[in-house]
C-alpha distance (Angstrom), angle and dihedral (degrees) to the residues before:
residue distance angle dihedral
X1 . . .
X2 3.78 . .
X3 3.78 118.6 .
X4 3.81 114.0 -99.4
X5 3.78 118.6 -100.2
X6 3.80 124.3 -122.0
X7 3.81 94.2 -90.8
X8 3.81 93.2 52.1
X9 3.81 90.1 48.8
X10 3.81 91.7 47.9
X11 3.83 92.9 49.7
X12 3.81 89.2 48.5
X13 3.81 91.3 51.0
X14 3.82 93.4 48.2
X15 3.81 93.0 49.2
X16 3.78 93.0 43.8
X17 3.81 92.0 54.3
X18 3.82 95.2 42.0
X19 3.78 116.8 109.8
X20 3.81 92.2 -158.1
X21 3.81 133.3 34.0
X22 3.82 110.8 -85.5
X23 3.79 135.0 -144.1
X24 3.79 119.9 -126.2
X25 3.82 87.8 -112.1
X26 3.82 91.6 55.0
X27 3.81 90.8 49.3
X28 3.82 90.0 47.3
X29 3.83 89.5 52.4
X30 3.82 90.1 54.2
X31 3.79 90.0 52.2
X32 3.78 97.3 47.8
X33 3.81 98.9 -102.0
X34 3.82 99.3 -49.2
X35 3.83 115.0 152.5
X36 3.82 106.6 -103.6
X37 3.83 105.8 178.5
X38 3.83 94.5 90.0
X39 3.81 89.5 47.8
X40 3.82 91.1 50.2
X41 3.83 90.3 50.7
X42 3.82 90.8 49.2
X43 3.81 92.4 48.7
X44 3.79 91.7 47.5
X45 3.81 89.6 53.3
X46 3.83 93.2 43.6
X47 3.82 92.6 52.3
X48 3.83 96.0 42.8
X49 3.81 110.2 120.3
X50 3.82 94.7 12.8
X51 3.81 130.5 112.9
X52 3.78 91.0 -94.3
X53 3.75 127.4 34.4
X54 3.77 139.0 -165.9
X55 3.79 108.8 -120.6
X56 3.77 135.5 -176.3
X57 3.79 118.4 -140.2
X58 3.78 110.1 -175.4
X59 3.78 104.1 -46.4
X60 3.82 95.2 -25.7
X61 3.80 130.6 92.8
X62 3.80 130.6 -153.1
X63 3.78 143.8 151.6
X64 3.78 117.5 -107.5
X65 3.75 139.0 168.3
X66 3.80 111.1 -83.9
X67 3.79 108.3 -96.7
X68 3.81 92.3 -122.0
X69 3.84 89.8 55.3
X70 3.82 98.6 46.0
X71 3.81 92.1 94.4
X72 3.81 89.2 67.0
X73 3.79 91.4 62.8
X74 3.78 100.3 42.5
X75 3.79 93.3 79.4
X76 3.78 95.5 53.4
X77 3.79 102.2 33.3
X78 3.79 112.2 112.2
X79 3.76 123.0 -169.7
X80 3.78 111.9 -132.7
X81 3.78 111.0 -122.0
X82 3.75 124.6 -152.7
X83 3.76 116.3 -128.7
X84 3.80 115.4 -126.2
X85 3.79 120.9 -122.4
X86 3.82 88.6 -106.7
X87 3.80 88.9 52.5
X88 3.80 93.0 49.9
X89 3.81 92.1 47.8
X90 3.80 92.2 46.5
X91 3.80 92.1 48.7
X92 3.81 91.4 49.2
X93 3.80 92.2 49.5
X94 3.80 92.0 50.0
X95 3.82 92.0 46.0
X96 3.80 94.1 50.5
X97 3.83 98.4 36.5
X98 3.79 104.9 30.1
X99 2.88 131.7 -170.3
X100 3.81 91.6 43.3
X101 3.78 133.5 164.5
X102 3.77 125.2 -136.9
X103 3.83 89.8 -107.5
X104 3.81 91.2 52.8
X105 3.81 91.0 49.6
X106 3.80 90.6 49.6
X107 3.81 91.7 47.6
X108 3.81 91.5 53.3
X109 3.83 94.4 43.7
X110 3.80 92.8 42.6
X111 3.81 92.6 -135.5
X112 3.78 137.0 72.4
X113 3.78 118.5 -94.5
X114 3.74 122.6 -140.9
X115 3.76 119.9 -121.1
X116 3.79 86.2 -120.6
X117 3.80 91.0 66.9
X118 3.80 91.8 58.1
X119 3.81 90.3 42.5
X120 3.82 91.7 54.8
X121 3.81 91.1 50.3
X122 3.81 91.3 48.5
X123 3.81 91.3 46.1
X124 3.81 88.9 52.9
X125 3.81 87.1 53.0
X126 3.81 93.1 -122.3
X127 3.82 98.8 116.1
X128 3.76 134.3 30.2
X129 3.79 138.2 -174.3
X130 3.80 107.6 -90.7
X131 3.77 103.5 -169.8
X132 3.78 130.3 -82.5
X133 3.80 131.5 -63.3
X134 3.80 112.8 -114.0
X135 3.81 96.0 -122.3
X136 3.79 131.9 101.9
X137 3.78 110.1 -61.7
X138 3.83 90.3 21.6
X139 3.81 96.6 -125.1
X140 3.78 119.5 -151.2
X141 3.80 116.8 -101.8
X142 3.81 122.9 -140.7
X143 3.80 127.8 -153.1
X144 3.80 136.2 172.4
X145 3.80 122.8 -99.0
X146 3.78 137.7 -135.4
X147 3.83 87.1 -102.5
X148 3.82 88.6 59.6
X149 3.80 90.3 53.8
X150 3.81 92.4 46.1
X151 3.81 94.2 46.9
X152 3.80 92.8 51.9
X153 3.81 94.5 39.6
X154 3.81 95.9 -114.5
X155 3.78 125.7 146.6
X156 3.81 90.8 -157.8
X157 3.80 140.4 -18.3
X158 3.81 87.6 -89.5
X159 3.82 86.0 72.4
X160 3.82 92.1 64.0
X161 3.80 109.8 115.5
X162 3.78 114.4 -95.0
X163 3.79 127.8 -137.0
X164 3.81 92.9 -89.4
X165 3.82 91.4 49.5
X166 3.81 91.0 51.8
X167 3.82 91.7 47.9
X168 3.82 91.2 48.3
X169 3.80 90.0 51.5
X170 3.81 89.3 52.9
X171 3.78 92.7 -116.2
X172 3.79 94.1 119.1
X173 3.75 129.6 39.2
X174 3.78 112.4 -143.6
X175 3.79 107.7 -105.8
X176 3.81 90.7 -129.9
X177 3.80 90.0 57.3
X178 3.81 90.2 49.8
X179 3.80 91.4 51.2
X180 3.82 91.2 46.7
X181 3.79 90.7 51.3
X182 3.78 89.9 49.4
X183 3.83 92.1 48.9
X184 3.81 92.0 49.7
X185 3.81 90.8 48.9
X186 3.81 90.7 49.2
X187 3.83 91.1 49.5
X188 3.83 89.9 54.8
X189 3.79 90.9 48.2
X190 3.81 91.0 54.0
X191 3.84 92.5 53.0
């Protein structure tokens, strides 16, 4: 087998990095107008019978796991799940105020949380039960886990961004600025 030329290597690199299947025209655009159909044919032949293969679906090309090897990945493939806004808020409250009870989380959020929200966070391995508060009713306490720290790239909870960090990132408007904006708007309404 002869080594691939520069065009074949470039087409391979573009397809490998693509997040979606690509048309030959889109690949050609990436490569500055070079003809790519011979390179696609060469790659398809080179990858035939291997663990991954170059396939054409309609007019689009992409790499995929060889169909006879797909069973090996089914056991370990996890679908990423998006966390709901309630889940994000609940996780943030627990991280910044841990250990926290359900009632404390609800008081901070201003709304009730469903048990499902806590279940999703526990299933993700980001929170855990951390005992019970020594008050009447002995409510369950929740705290973050080592998996939470690892997932978000934190060495400890002390590495969570502070108020100034969040303001600098534009994630929080200073409350004074919000009040000033409200006062200016009210002054215009009165005129």
